PAZAPA-4460 file (N, C-alpha, C; in steps of 0.05 Angstrom, whole numbers, plus 32768, in hexadecimal, padded with zeros to 4 digits):
% residues 169
    n_x    n_y    n_z   ca_x   ca_y   ca_z    c_x    c_y    c_z   seq   type   mol
   803B   81CF   7A06   804A   81DC   7A15   8067   81E1   7A1A     1      M     A
   8073   81EA   7A19   8089   81FB   7A16   8095   81F2   7A2C     2      E     A
   80B0   81DE   7A22   80C5   81D6   7A44   80CF   81F1   7A3C     3      D     A
   80DB   81ED   7A60   80E3   820A   7A71   8101   81FF   7A63     4      H     A
   810C   81E6   7A5A   812D   81D7   7A56   8128   81D3   7A35     5      L     A
   811F   81E2   7A26   8128   81E1   7A0F   8145   81E9   7A03     6      S     A
   8151   81EB   7A15   8171   81FD   7A10   8173   81E2   7A04     7      D     A
   8172   81CC   7A1F   8180   81AF   7A1C   817A   819A   7A10     8      Q     A
   818E   818E   7A09   8180   8181   79F7   8174   816E   7A0A     9      P     A
   8164   8158   79FF   8151   8142   7A0C   8164   8122   7A0A    10      D     A
   817E   8126   79FB   8194   810B   79FE   81A9   8114   7A14    11      S     A
   81A8   8121   7A14   81B8   8126   7A29   81A8   8118   7A48    12      E     A
   81C9   810F   7A53   81BE   8106   7A71   81BC   8110   7A86    13      E     A
   81B0   810F   7A9A   81B8   8123   7AB2   81C8   8110   7AC2    14      I     A
   81D9   8129   7AC0   81F3   8113   7AD9   81E7   8108   7AE9    15      P     A
   81F9   80F3   7AFE   81F6   80E2   7B0E   81E3   80D4   7B15    16      S     A
   81DB   80D9   7AFE   81B8   80CA   7B00   81B3   80A9   7ADD    17      T     A
   81CA   80B8   7ACA   81BF   80A0   7AB5   81AB   80A5   7AB1    18      G     A
   8193   80BD   7AB1   8175   80BD   7AA2   8171   80DA   7A96    19      V     A
   8168   80D6   7A78   8177   80EB   7A70   8160   80FF   7A7A    20      S     A
   8159   8117   7A6E   814B   8128   7A6E   8131   8127   7A6A    21      V     A
   812B   8119   7A56   8113   8110   7A3F   8107   8103   7A54    22      R     A
   8110   80EB   7A5B   8107   80DA   7A73   80F9   80E7   7A8C    23      E     A
   8113   80F6   7A97   810E   8101   7AB4   80F1   811B   7AB3    24      A     A
   80EF   8119   7A95   80D5   8137   7A94   80BF   8128   7A94    25      R     A
   80B8   810B   7A8F   80A4   80FE   7A83   80A6   80F3   7A98    26      E     A
   80B2   80EB   7AB9   80AA   80DE   7ACB   80AA   80FA   7AD7    27      V     A
   80B1   8112   7AD7   80A6   812D   7AE8   8083   8128   7AE4    28      T     A
   807E   812E   7AC6   8063   8132   7AB3   8046   8119   7AC8    29      R     A
   805F   80FF   7AC5   8053   80EE   7ACE   803E   80F7   7AEA    30      E     A
   8056   80F4   7B01   8056   80F5   7B15   803F   811E   7B24    31      R     A
   8048   8127   7B18   8039   813A   7B1D   8014   8136   7B0C    32      A     A
   8017   8129   7AFE   7FF8   8118   7AEF   7FEE   8112   7B0C    33      A     A
   7FFD   80FB   7B13   7FF6   80EE   7B2C   7FEF   80F9   7B44    34      D     A
   7FFB   8113   7B4C   8000   8127   7B5B   7FE4   8132   7B5F    35      F     A
   7FDE   813B   7B4D   7FC1   814C   7B39   7FAF   813F   7B42    36      R     A
   7FA6   8122   7B3E   7F99   810B   7B3C   7F8F   810B   7B59    37      A     A
   7FAF   8101   7B6D   7FA2   8102   7B85   7F97   8112   7B93    38      L     A
   7F9E   8128   7B8F   7F98   8148   7B9B   7F7E   814E   7B93    39      L     A
   7F75   814D   7B79   7F5A   8151   7B7C   7F43   8136   7B89    40      S     A
   7F50   8123   7B87   7F4E   8105   7B91   7F3A   8112   7BAA    41      K     A
   7F54   811D   7BB9   7F52   812D   7BDA   7F36   8131   7BE0    42      Y     A
   7F42   8151   7BCF   7F31   816A   7BD2   7F11   8159   7BCD    43      V     A
   7F0D   8148   7BB8   7EE8   8148   7BB3   7EE1   8131   7BCB    44      K     A
   7EF8   811C   7BDC   7EE9   8119   7BEA   7EEC   8123   7C0A    45      R     A
   7EF8   812F   7C10   7EF8   814A   7C22   7EE2   8154   7C26    46      H     A
   7EE3   816D   7C0A   7ED0   8181   7C12   7EB9   817E   7C09    47      L     A
   7E9C   8196   7C15   7E89   8185   7C16   7E81   8191   7BF5    48      P     A
   7E6F   8189   7BE5   7E5F   8187   7BC4   7E4A   8197   7BCF    49      S     A
   7E45   81A3   7BBF   7E27   81A9   7BB9   7E0A   81A7   7BC0    50      K     A
   7E0B   817F   7BB6   7DF9   8178   7BB3   7DFE   8166   7BDC    51      K     A
   7E0A   8162   7BD9   7E0C   815F   7BFF   7E06   8175   7C16    52      D     A
   7E05   818C   7C08   7DFC   81A1   7C15   7DE2   8197   7C14    53      A     A
   7DD4   819F   7BF7   7DB9   819D   7BF5   7DA9   8185   7C0C    54      K     A
   7DBD   816F   7C04   7DAC   814C   7C0F   7DA9   8152   7C2B    55      S     A
   7DC5   8162   7C45   7DC5   8164   7C58   7DA6   8176   7C65    56      T     A
   7D9A   818C   7C4C   7D92   81A2   7C65   7D67   818E   7C5A    57      D     A
   7D74   817B   7C4C   7D59   816B   7C3D   7D5A   8160   7C5C    58      A     A
   7D67   8158   7C68   7D61   8141   7C81   7D60   814E   7C9D    59      G     A
   7D5B   8160   7C90   7D6A   8170   7CBC   7D38   8168   7CB8    60      V     A
   7D38   8160   7CCF   7D21   8154   7CE2   7D0F   8170   7CE0    61      P     A
   7CF0   8170   7CD9   7CD4   8189   7CE2   7CD4   8186   7CFA    62      K     A
   7CD5   81A0   7D06   7CD4   81A3   7D22   7CA9   81A5   7D1E    63      V     A
   7CA8   8196   7D32   7C86   818C   7D2F   7C7C   8193   7D57    64      E     A
   7C6C   81A0   7D4E   7C60   819B   7D71   7C55   81BB   7D79    65      G     A
   7C4B   81C6   7D89   7C3E   81D6   7D8F   7C5B   81EE   7D9A    66      N     A
   7C65   81ED   7D92   7C78   8203   7D95   7C89   8206   7D72    67      H     A
   7C83   81FD   7D66   7C94   81F7   7D45   7C80   820E   7D45    68      A     A
   7C67   8216   7D49   7C5B   8232   7D44   7C68   8243   7D4D    69      S     A
   7C7E   8241   7D57   7C82   8264   7D6F   7C9C   8265   7D61    70      M     A
   7CAC   8251   7D5B   7CC5   825D   7D4D   7CC1   8275   7D37    71      L     A
   7CB7   826C   7D29   7CB7   8290   7D13   7CBD   82A6   7D21    72      P     A
   7CAA   82AC   7D38   7CA1   82BB   7D49   7CB2   82CE   7D5C    73      L     A
   7CD3   82B9   7D59   7CE4   82C1   7D6E   7CFD   82D5   7D59    74      L     A
   7CED   82D1   7D43   7CFD   82E8   7D30   7CF1   8300   7D23    75      R     A
   7CE1   8301   7D37   7CD6   831F   7D37   7CDA   8326   7D54    76      L     A
   7CE9   8320   7D63   7CEE   832E   7D86   7CFF   833C   7D7F    77      I     A
   7D16   8330   7D78   7D2E   834D   7D77   7D25   836C   7D69    78      P     A
   7D10   8360   7D58   7D10   8383   7D3D   7CEF   838C   7D5D    79      W     A
   7CE5   8376   7D65   7CD1   8389   7D70   7CE3   8397   7D95    80      I     A
   7CFC   8387   7DA1   7D0B   8390   7DAE   7D17   83AD   7D9E    81      L     A
   7D16   83B6   7D88   7D1E   83C4   7D79   7D09   83DA   7D78    82      L     A
   7D01   83D7   7D72   7CE5   83EB   7D6C   7CE2   83F4   7D90    83      I     A
   7CDD   83DA   7D99   7CD9   83F0   7DBB   7CF4   8403   7DC3    84      F     A
   7D08   8403   7DC0   7D24   8404   7DCB   7D19   8429   7DAD    85      F     A
   7D15   8425   7DA2   7D18   8440   7D93   7CFD   8456   7D97    86      T     A
   7CE9   844A   7D9F   7CCF   8451   7DAB   7CD0   8459   7DC6    87      V     A
   7CE5   8451   7DD4   7CED   845D   7DEC   7D00   846F   7DEE    88      S     A
   7D0A   8480   7DDA   7D12   8494   7DE3   7CF8   84B3   7DD6    89      F     A
   7CE4   84AC   7DD0   7CC8   84C0   7DCC   7CBA   84C1   7DED    90      A     A
   7CB9   84A9   7DF0   7CA2   8495   7E04   7CAF   848B   7E18    91      W     A
   7CB2   8481   7E36   7CC8   846B   7E3E   7CB8   846E   7E6B    92      D     A
   7CA9   8470   7E60   7C85   846E   7E7D   7C98   8487   7E95    93      F     A
   7C92   849F   7E7D   7CA5   84B3   7E90   7C8B   84B4   7EA6    94      P     A
   7C98   84BA   7EB8   7C9E   84C2   7ED6   7C80   84B2   7EE1    95      E     A
   7C75   8490   7EDD   7C70   848C   7EE5   7C77   8471   7EFA    96      M     A
   7C6D   846B   7F05   7C62   8451   7F1D   7C57   844F   7F27    97      S     A
   7C57   842E   7F39   7C4F   8421   7F42   7C51   8420   7F55    98      F     A
   7C47   8416   7F6C   7C48   8408   7F8D   7C34   83F9   7F8F    99      T     A
   7C47   83D3   7F94   7C47   83C4   7F98   7C55   83BA   7FB7   100      L     A
   7C37   83AE   7FC8   7C3B   83A6   7FDB   7C52   83B9   7FEF   101      M     A
   7C54   83DC   7FEB   7C53   83ED   7FF7   7C75   83F2   7FF0   102      G     A
   7C7A   83EE   7FDF   7C95   83F4   7FD2   7C8A   83FE   7FAE   103      R     A
   7C96   8420   7FAA   7C90   842F   7F96   7CA9   8420   7F83   104      V     A
   7C95   841D   7F6A   7CB1   8416   7F52   7CAD   8424   7F43   105      F     A
   7CC7   8438   7F32   7CC4   8449   7F21   7CBE   843C   7F03   106      V     A
   7CBF   843D   7EF6   7CB1   8439   7ED2   7CC8   8446   7EC6   107      L     A
   7CCB   8461   7ED0   7CDD   8470   7EB6   7CFF   8461   7EAE   108      D     A
   7CF7   8460   7E96   7D11   8451   7E8A   7D0D   8433   7E84   109      G     A
   7CFD   842E   7E97   7CF1   840D   7E92   7CEE   83F6   7E74   110      L     A
   7CDF   8400   7E55   7CE8   83FA   7E48   7D07   83FF   7E31   111      M     A
   7D14   8410   7E3E   7D36   840F   7E29   7D40   83F9   7E44   112      R     A
   7D35   8400   7E53   7D52   83DC   7E62   7D43   83CD   7E4F   113      I     A
   7D28   83C3   7E53   7D22   83AC   7E4B   7D26   83A2   7E2C   114      V     A
   7D21   83BD   7E1A   7D2A   83B7   7DFC   7D4D   83B2   7DFA   115      A     A
   7D5A   83C0   7E10   7D7B   83C0   7E0A   7D86   839B   7E14   116      V     A
   7D78   839C   7E26   7D7C   8386   7E33   7D7B   836C   7E22   117      S     A
   7D53   836C   7E17   7D4D   8355   7E08   7D63   835B   7DED   118      G     A
   7D6C   836D   7DE6   7D7E   8370   7DC3   7D9C   836C   7DD3   119      L     A
   7DA4   8364   7DEB   7DC2   8360   7DEE   7DC0   833D   7DF0   120      I     A
   7DAB   8335   7E05   7DA9   8318   7DFD   7DA3   8309   7DE9   121      G     A
   7D8B   8317   7DD3   7D92   830D   7DB3   7DAC   8305   7DAF   122      F     A
   7DB8   831F   7DAB   7DD9   831D   7DA2   7DE7   830E   7DAF   123      L     A
   7DEF   830C   7DC2   7DF9   82F9   7DCE   7DF1   82D5   7DCF   124      T     A
   7DDC   82DC   7DD2   7DD7   82B2   7DD0   7DD6   82AF   7DAB   125      N     A
   7DCC   82C2   7D94   7DD2   82BE   7D76   7DF0   82B9   7D79   126      W     A
   7E07   82CE   7D81   7E26   82BF   7D88   7E27   82A4   7D8A   127      V     A
   7E21   829E   7DA4   7E1B   8289   7DB0   7E18   8270   7D9C   128      A     A
   7E03   826E   7D94   7DF3   825D   7D87   7DFE   825E   7D6A   129      I     A
   7E0A   8277   7D59   7E1B   826F   7D4B   7E3B   825E   7D45   130      T     A
   7E46   8264   7D5A   7E66   8260   7D67   7E5E   8246   7D68   131      M     A
   7E51   822F   7D73   7E41   821D   7D7E   7E45   820D   7D68   132      L     A
   7E26   8219   7D4F   7E20   8201   7D3F   7E23   8207   7D1E   133      F     A
   7E32   8222   7D1E   7E2C   822C   7CFD   7E44   8218   7CF5   134      K     A
   7E40   820F   7CDB   7E55   820A   7CC4   7E58   8217   7CA4   135      Y     A
   7E72   8229   7CA5   7E75   8239   7C92   7E8B   8226   7C84   136      Y     A
   7E8B   8226   7C67   7E9C   821F   7C51   7EA1   8243   7C3B   137      F     A
   7EB2   824A   7C33   7EB5   825F   7C30   7EC7   8254   7C0D   138      C     A
   7EB3   8249   7BFA   7EB3   8244   7BDF   7EC9   824C   7BD1   139      H     A
   7ECD   8270   7BD2   7EEA   8281   7BC6   7F08   827B   7BD5   140      S     A
   7F01   8270   7BE9   7F1A   826B   7BF5   7F1E   824E   7C03   141      C     A
   7F11   823F   7C00   7F13   822E   7C0F   7F11   8222   7C2C   142      G     A
   7F10   8235   7C3E   7F0E   8238   7C57   7EED   8232   7C68   143      V     A
   7EFA   8212   7C7A   7EE5   820C   7C80   7EDE   821A   7CA5   144      I     A
   7ECD   8225   7CB0   7EC3   8231   7CCF   7EB3   8218   7CD4   145      A     A
   7EB1   820D   7CE5   7EAC   8202   7CF5   7E9E   820A   7D16   146      I     A
   7E8B   8208   7D18   7E7C   820F   7D3A   7E99   8200   7D49   147      G     A
   7E8E   820F   7D5E   7E9A   8201   7D7A   7E96   81E3   7D82   148      I     A
   7E81   81E4   7D88   7E72   81C2   7D91   7E76   81B1   7D72   149      L     A
   7E78   81B8   7D5E   7E70   81A7   7D47   7E9C   8199   7D47   150      I     A
   7EA7   81B1   7D45   7EC5   81B1   7D43   7EC9   81A3   7D5E   151      N     A
   7EBE   81A0   7D76   7ECA   8189   7D8A   7EB9   8167   7D86   152      L     A
   7EA8   8167   7D6F   7EA0   8156   7D6D   7EAC   8145   7D56   153      I     A
   7EAF   8151   7D49   7ECA   814F   7D31   7EE0   8137   7D3D   154      V     A
   7EEE   814B   7D57   7EFE   814A   7D67   7F04   8130   7D6E   155      F     A
   7EE4   8136   7D79   7EEB   8114   7D95   7EF0   80FE   7D78   156      R     A
   7ECE   80FD   7D5E   7EDA   80E9   7D55   7EF6   80E1   7D4E   157      T     A
   7EFE   80FB   7D41   7F1E   80F1   7D2F   7F29   80DF   7D4A   158      V     A
   7F32   80E6   7D5B   7F40   80E3   7D7B   7F33   80C3   7D80   159      N     A
   7F21   80C0   7D84   7F12   80A2   7D80   7F14   8094   7D6F   160      E     A
   7F0E   80A1   7D4D   7F17   8089   7D3B   7F2D   8082   7D2F   161      R     A
   7F48   8092   7D31   7F64   8092   7D37   7F76   8092   7D44   162      Y     A
   7F6B   8093   7D58   7F7D   809C   7D70   7F98   80B5   7D72   163      H     A
   7F8B   80C6   7D61   7FA5   80DE   7D5F   7F95   80ED   7D69   164      I     A
   7FA7   810B   7D8A   7FA0   8113   7D98   7F9B   8135   7D8C   165      S     A
   7F90   813B   7D8D   7F8A   8153   7D7A   7F8B   8169   7D8E   166      I     A
   7F9B   817F   7D87   7F9A   8196   7DA7   7F85   81AC   7D94   167      L     A
   7F6F   81B1   7DB0   7F62   81CD   7DA1   7F76   81E0   7DA9   168      L     A
   7F6A   81F9   7D9F   7F74   8214   7DAD   7F6D   8222   7DC4   169      N     A
***
């Protein structure tokens, strides 16, 4: 490593300290090494490792019961609604109606209304669940984004354990 202060002799003393330049450089290098070690220890301790992510996924309990077989079918619902929405432009109960208890109900446009309402409901529920529970970690920039519910649980735990008041935005 090339010294930046190579034009100064090593035996020269720094004014008002009584320490030579060589000694000051050695102390600075030692402290920089200590700082690097402390920083790497902190980063390793507080950032999730790839092993931890795999082990937490393995610990998720498997859903069992009668409704467990229905859960994969929920992924089809938005696609079915999108198909209904597309088909509604070609055919949507044209000029059809039915009478119930003396009242006439017109069905024209019903398929499109149901499809759009279902898609809006699906989208808002997906956004809400994502905001509440999702945990993101960007490996390239080191940014951690935590869902609102997880965030509240973490802040409550920090407050109870360390008696630190954390204000939420």
